[in-house]
N, C-alpha and C positions, 0 to 999 in steps of 0.2 A: 630407582631413578624415576623421577616424576616427569610426566609429559610436559613439553613446553607449551605455553599459551601463545598462540599466534595472534598477531594484530590484524590479520586479514578479516575484513568484514564479509558477512554473507552477501550473496548476490541479491537476495530479497530485501535486505536492509539498504543496500545501495540504490535499488530501484525506488524504495520508499523515500529515501533522502533526496534523490533526484527529483521525484515528482513533487514532494512538498516544497523543495527549493524553487521549482518552476512556478508553483502556485504563489509562493511568497513574492517572487519577482514580478510575475505578470498581473497579479490582482491589483496592486496600486496603479500600474500603468493603465489597465482597463478602466478603473474607476476615474482616473484623471481624464482619460479620453472621453468617457461618457459624460462627465460634467462639462467638458468643452464642446460637446455636441458632435464629436467626430465619431461616425459610425465606421467600425472596422471589423474585419474578420476575427480580431482578437476577442471581441465581445462574445462571439459564438464559440470560439475555441476554448475559452476559459471554462465554459460549461462542460465541454468534453473532458477537459483536464480534471475538473472536480469529479466527474463520473469515473475516470480512470483511477484517481486517488482512492475513491470509495471501493472499487473492485480490488485494487492492489492491497489495501488495508485489510479487507475481508479475507483475501487469500493468505496474507501474512499471519493473521490470527488463527485461521484454520490450520495452517501448516504448523504453527507453534503448538496448537492443541494436539495435533497428531504426534508431534515429536515428544511432547510431554507424556502422552498416554503410552507411547512406545517405551519411554524411559522407565515408567512405573509398571510396565508389563500389563497394561490394560488395553493393548492395541487390537484386541479381537473385536471390539465394538466400533471400529472406525470404518464407515462405509460412505463413499462419495454420493451425496444426494439422497441418502436413505434416512428419512426422519421417523420411520415407524419403530416403535418400541416393542415389537413382537417377541 
């Protein structure tokens, strides 16, 4: 008997989809407001949203790397924040 594939998305993928969708919606609004000369907190918050997307994407790829190394039984070299190759 083969295991069923679930259609449930991972939480990290949902977070990335939500963040990217927010950027896709807010960026044109902020650009239009900037051209109209309207200064709003959205202009500042879009920078924070870009930073949050960068952090979330980096975490997602780090997590995928760790899962793949575990899958191929090479997880003895995964250390958080350890960049030394001693």
